[in-house]
C-alpha positions as CSV (number, residue, x, y, z in Angstrom):
1,X,6.0,-8.5,15.6
2,X,8.0,-10.4,18.2
3,X,10.9,-8.5,19.9
4,X,14.3,-9.5,18.8
5,X,16.0,-6.5,20.2
6,X,17.3,-8.0,23.2
7,X,20.6,-9.7,24.4
8,X,24.2,-8.7,24.7
9,X,25.2,-10.7,21.9
10,X,23.6,-8.4,19.2
11,X,25.5,-5.6,20.7
12,X,28.9,-7.0,20.8
13,X,28.3,-7.9,17.3
14,X,27.6,-4.5,16.2
15,X,30.6,-3.3,18.1
16,X,32.6,-5.8,16.5
17,X,31.6,-5.2,12.8
18,X,30.0,-2.8,10.6
19,X,27.2,-5.1,9.7
20,X,26.0,-8.5,10.3
21,X,23.0,-10.8,9.8
22,X,21.4,-13.1,12.1
23,X,18.8,-15.4,10.5
24,X,16.5,-17.8,12.2
25,X,16.2,-20.5,9.6
26,X,13.6,-23.2,9.3
27,X,14.6,-26.5,7.7
28,X,13.4,-26.6,4.4
29,X,10.4,-28.5,4.0
30,X,9.9,-32.0,2.1
31,X,6.0,-31.7,1.1
32,X,3.7,-34.5,-0.3
33,X,1.1,-33.6,-2.8
34,X,-1.7,-34.2,-0.3
35,X,0.1,-31.7,2.2
36,X,-1.2,-28.5,0.4
37,X,-4.9,-27.7,-0.8
38,X,-6.0,-24.9,-3.1
39,X,-9.7,-24.2,-2.4
40,X,-12.2,-21.7,-3.7
41,X,-14.1,-21.0,-6.9
42,X,-13.3,-20.2,-10.4
43,X,-10.4,-17.7,-9.8
44,X,-8.3,-21.2,-8.6
45,X,-10.8,-23.8,-10.7
46,X,-10.3,-22.0,-14.0
47,X,-6.9,-21.2,-13.9
48,X,-3.2,-22.7,-13.5
49,X,-2.6,-21.6,-10.0
50,X,-2.4,-24.9,-8.4
51,X,-0.3,-26.3,-11.3
52,X,1.9,-23.5,-11.1
53,X,2.4,-23.7,-7.5
54,X,3.4,-27.5,-8.0
55,X,5.9,-26.5,-10.4
56,X,7.5,-23.7,-8.2
57,X,7.7,-26.1,-5.1
58,X,9.4,-28.9,-7.3
59,X,11.8,-26.3,-8.8
60,X,12.9,-25.4,-5.2
61,X,13.2,-29.1,-4.2
62,X,10.4,-28.8,-1.9
63,X,7.9,-31.3,-3.8
64,X,9.1,-34.4,-5.5
65,X,8.8,-34.9,-8.9
66,X,5.3,-36.7,-9.8
67,X,3.8,-35.1,-6.7
68,X,1.1,-32.3,-7.5
69,X,-0.6,-30.3,-4.9
70,X,-4.4,-30.8,-4.6
71,X,-7.2,-28.8,-5.5
72,X,-10.9,-28.7,-4.7
73,X,-12.1,-25.5,-6.1
74,X,-15.1,-25.3,-8.3
75,X,-16.2,-22.5,-10.4
76,X,-19.4,-20.3,-9.7
77,X,-19.8,-21.4,-6.0
78,X,-20.5,-19.1,-3.0
79,X,-18.2,-19.0,0.1
80,X,-20.6,-21.4,2.3
81,X,-19.9,-24.1,-0.8
82,X,-16.0,-23.1,-0.6
83,X,-16.2,-24.1,3.2
84,X,-18.1,-27.4,2.3
85,X,-15.4,-28.3,-0.2
86,X,-13.1,-28.1,2.5
87,X,-15.1,-30.1,5.0
88,X,-15.4,-32.9,2.1
89,X,-11.9,-32.9,1.2
90,X,-10.1,-36.4,2.1
91,X,-7.2,-36.6,3.4
92,X,-7.2,-33.3,5.3
93,X,-4.1,-31.2,4.1
94,X,-1.8,-29.7,6.4
95,X,-1.8,-26.3,4.5
96,X,-4.4,-24.5,2.6
97,X,-4.5,-21.7,-0.1
98,X,-7.9,-20.2,-0.2
99,X,-10.2,-17.4,-1.1
100,X,-14.0,-17.1,-1.0
101,X,-16.9,-14.4,-1.3
102,X,-16.5,-13.1,-5.0
103,X,-19.6,-15.0,-6.2
104,X,-21.5,-13.7,-3.2
105,X,-20.6,-10.4,-4.0
106,X,-21.4,-10.4,-7.6
107,X,-24.8,-8.9,-7.0
108,X,-24.4,-7.1,-3.7
109,X,-26.7,-4.1,-2.7
110,X,-24.3,-2.9,0.0
111,X,-23.4,0.8,0.3
112,X,-19.8,1.7,-0.6
113,X,-17.6,1.2,2.4
114,X,-20.6,-0.4,4.6
115,X,-18.7,-3.0,6.7
116,X,-22.1,-3.5,8.5
117,X,-23.7,-4.8,5.3
118,X,-25.6,-7.9,6.2
119,X,-23.8,-9.8,3.1
120,X,-20.4,-8.8,4.2
121,X,-21.3,-9.9,7.8
122,X,-22.4,-13.0,6.6
123,X,-19.2,-13.7,4.6
124,X,-17.4,-13.1,7.8
125,X,-19.1,-15.3,9.8
126,X,-18.7,-18.3,7.5
127,X,-14.9,-17.1,7.0
128,X,-14.6,-17.4,10.8
129,X,-16.3,-20.9,10.8
130,X,-14.1,-22.0,8.0
131,X,-11.0,-21.1,9.9
132,X,-12.4,-22.8,13.0
133,X,-12.9,-26.1,10.8
134,X,-9.3,-26.0,9.6
135,X,-8.0,-25.7,12.9
136,X,-10.1,-28.5,14.1
137,X,-8.9,-30.7,11.0
138,X,-5.2,-30.2,12.0
139,X,-4.4,-27.6,9.4
140,X,-1.0,-26.0,10.3
141,X,-1.2,-22.8,8.4
142,X,-3.3,-21.1,5.7
143,X,-3.0,-18.5,3.2
144,X,-6.1,-16.2,2.4
145,X,-5.9,-14.4,-1.0
146,X,-7.2,-10.8,-1.2
147,X,-9.1,-10.5,-4.7
148,X,-7.2,-8.3,-7.2
149,X,-9.4,-5.2,-8.4
150,X,-12.3,-6.3,-11.1
151,X,-11.5,-4.4,-14.2
152,X,-14.3,-2.6,-16.4
153,X,-17.4,-1.1,-15.8
154,X,-19.4,-4.0,-15.8
155,X,-18.0,-5.2,-12.6
156,X,-18.6,-2.2,-10.6
157,X,-21.0,-3.8,-8.1
158,X,-18.5,-6.6,-7.6
159,X,-15.6,-4.0,-7.1
160,X,-17.8,-2.1,-4.7
161,X,-18.3,-5.4,-2.6
162,X,-14.9,-6.5,-2.8
163,X,-13.4,-3.2,-1.6
164,X,-15.6,-3.7,1.6
165,X,-14.7,-7.4,1.9
166,X,-11.2,-6.9,1.6
167,X,-11.1,-4.6,4.7
168,X,-13.3,-7.1,6.9
169,X,-11.5,-10.2,5.8
170,X,-8.3,-8.7,6.5
171,X,-9.6,-7.7,10.2
172,X,-10.2,-11.6,10.5
173,X,-6.8,-12.5,9.5
174,X,-5.2,-10.1,12.0
175,X,-7.2,-11.7,15.1
176,X,-6.2,-15.3,13.9
177,X,-3.7,-17.0,15.7
178,X,-4.3,-20.8,14.5
179,X,-4.0,-22.0,12.0
180,X,-1.1,-19.6,11.3
181,X,-2.6,-16.8,8.7
182,X,-1.1,-15.6,5.7
183,X,-2.7,-12.8,4.0
184,X,-1.8,-11.9,0.4
185,X,-3.3,-9.0,-1.3
186,X,-3.3,-9.5,-5.4
187,X,-4.3,-5.9,-5.7
188,X,-0.5,-5.1,-5.0
189,X,0.8,-8.2,-7.1
190,X,-1.2,-7.2,-10.1
191,X,-0.8,-3.4,-9.9
192,X,0.5,-2.1,-13.4
193,X,-0.1,-5.6,-14.9
194,X,-3.9,-6.1,-15.3
195,X,-3.9,-5.9,-18.9
196,X,-1.7,-8.9,-18.9
197,X,-3.2,-10.9,-16.2
198,X,-6.9,-10.9,-17.2
199,X,-9.0,-10.5,-20.1
200,X,-12.3,-10.4,-18.9
201,X,-11.7,-8.4,-15.8
202,X,-12.0,-11.0,-13.0
203,X,-10.2,-14.2,-13.9
204,X,-6.5,-14.9,-14.6
205,X,-5.0,-15.6,-17.9
206,X,-2.0,-17.9,-18.0
207,X,0.1,-15.1,-17.2
208,X,-2.2,-13.8,-14.5
209,X,-2.1,-17.4,-13.1
210,X,1.6,-17.6,-13.1
211,X,2.1,-14.3,-11.3
212,X,-0.4,-15.2,-8.8
213,X,1.0,-18.6,-8.1
214,X,4.5,-16.8,-8.0
215,X,3.1,-14.3,-5.4
216,X,1.7,-17.1,-3.3
217,X,4.7,-19.0,-3.5
218,X,7.3,-16.3,-2.3
219,X,5.1,-15.5,0.3
220,X,4.7,-19.2,1.5
221,X,8.5,-19.8,1.5
222,X,9.4,-16.1,2.7
223,X,11.7,-15.8,6.1
224,X,13.2,-19.6,5.2
225,X,9.9,-21.5,4.8
226,X,8.8,-20.0,8.1
227,X,4.7,-20.8,6.8
228,X,5.6,-24.4,6.9
229,X,7.3,-24.2,10.4
230,X,9.2,-27.6,10.6
231,X,9.9,-27.0,14.0
232,X,13.6,-27.2,13.5
233,X,15.5,-23.9,13.7
234,X,18.9,-22.8,13.7
235,X,20.6,-19.5,13.9
236,X,23.3,-18.5,11.2
237,X,25.4,-15.7,11.6
238,X,26.4,-14.4,8.0
239,X,28.7,-11.5,6.9
240,X,27.5,-8.5,5.7
241,X,28.9,-9.3,2.0
242,X,26.8,-12.4,1.7
243,X,23.9,-12.6,-0.6
244,X,21.1,-12.7,2.3
245,X,22.3,-9.7,3.9
246,X,21.5,-7.8,0.7
247,X,17.8,-8.4,1.4
248,X,17.2,-5.8,3.9
249,X,19.9,-2.8,4.6
250,X,21.0,-1.4,1.0
251,X,22.2,1.7,2.3
252,X,22.3,4.7,5.4
253,X,22.6,8.1,5.8
254,X,22.8,10.1,9.1
255,X,22.4,13.8,8.8
256,X,20.6,16.4,11.0
257,X,19.7,14.1,13.8
258,X,17.9,11.6,11.4
259,X,18.8,8.1,10.2
260,X,17.8,7.4,6.5
261,X,17.7,3.7,5.9
262,X,17.4,2.2,2.1
263,X,15.9,-1.0,2.4
264,X,14.7,-3.9,0.2
265,X,11.9,-6.0,0.9
266,X,11.4,-9.0,-1.3
267,X,7.6,-9.1,-0.4
268,X,5.2,-6.9,1.4
269,X,6.1,-6.9,4.9
270,X,6.1,-4.9,8.4
271,X,9.4,-3.8,9.7
272,X,10.8,-2.8,13.2
273,X,13.9,-0.6,13.7
274,X,15.9,-0.1,16.9
275,X,18.9,2.2,17.2
276,X,20.9,1.7,20.4
277,X,24.4,2.4,21.9
278,X,26.8,-0.5,21.8
279,X,26.0,-1.2,25.5
280,X,22.5,-1.7,24.5
281,X,20.6,1.5,25.7
282,X,17.8,2.2,23.3
283,X,18.3,5.6,21.2
284,X,15.4,5.3,18.8
285,X,12.7,2.7,17.4
286,X,10.6,3.0,14.5
287,X,7.8,0.4,13.1
288,X,6.2,0.2,10.0
289,X,3.4,-2.0,8.9
290,X,2.7,-3.8,5.6
291,X,5.2,-1.9,3.7
292,X,5.1,-2.6,-0.4
293,X,7.8,-5.0,-1.7
294,X,10.7,-3.3,-3.5
295,X,13.0,-0.6,-2.3
296,X,11.7,1.5,0.7
297,X,13.4,4.5,2.5
298,X,12.5,4.7,6.1
299,X,13.4,7.7,8.4
300,X,14.2,7.5,12.1
301,X,14.5,10.4,14.3
302,X,17.6,10.1,16.4
303,X,17.4,13.5,18.8
304,X,20.3,14.8,20.1
305,X,23.2,11.9,20.2
306,X,26.8,12.0,21.6
307,X,29.7,11.2,19.4
308,X,30.1,7.6,19.2
309,X,29.1,4.2,17.5
310,X,25.4,3.5,17.3
311,X,23.8,-0.1,16.3
312,X,21.1,-0.4,14.1
313,X,18.8,-3.7,13.8
314,X,16.3,-4.1,11.3
315,X,13.8,-6.9,11.6
316,X,11.1,-7.9,9.0
317,X,9.2,-11.3,10.0
318,X,12.3,-13.9,11.1
319,X,15.0,-11.9,9.2
320,X,17.0,-9.6,11.3
321,X,20.1,-7.6,10.0
322,X,22.4,-5.6,12.0
323,X,24.7,-2.5,11.1
324,X,26.2,0.4,12.6
325,X,27.2,4.1,12.2
326,X,29.4,6.6,13.6
327,X,28.4,10.1,14.9
328,X,31.2,12.4,14.9
């Protein structure tokens, strides 16, 4: 996470107002149907995910009416074929929404939790080659989907393999810098809704496809469409009573040298918190990785603090909100 905790302007803003919001906003993208490609196996090919992504993009004014995002997914193919499907795609997209490995893991013989299993390492190597090919072909950013948990005892072998693959695929994403990576874990999005989102335990119902596409689109357009990175950035300063300002800090309580912040995250994300004096001296910091979406309470130990006004800055992705509190 980039360090936004610098510069005297933030501390002047904190001293002059109880709460302010600084947003680095990318220009809203204007996409063509050929700009984004869905690639994978039956999770995409047998579902309404691509058409729902198209609908959501059109509803947000990002994709013109009559334009449709592309898809080259084919049911029943291993990750090596998913890779080949991308290599054969013409024209090449700027953005890719993809997965891979589910078919390979159907009959795996890996031991539970064994990340050194030969099949898992084979999947990892193919994923790395796939990402390198996307970079070579000019893809700017890609979303990699972590499968939802297979449901039912008949999919126990698949679930065992997917549990291992989720760990290794995330490791690959964590060290990828180009194309820009975006990890979306459907185990979080589907939690509590499996009975609605799948009938056979592994594929989407219509409701499951819509929910999946919504999770993808929310991630793609998060932080003012930063995924699409148009290169045009502006800084907006908004008062604390704005709707946008409600997206992070919802409340704060200071008690016994501890600051408790009530935060709201529109999607799973990491956060960084800095508490400082109005002159910029750091009092305390805290960082959390991959908090789930929704309301969160985060506590920051302040230690012994003198009376006075203190600044709080919370950053999640490209969104940074400031507030303040007084110690008597």
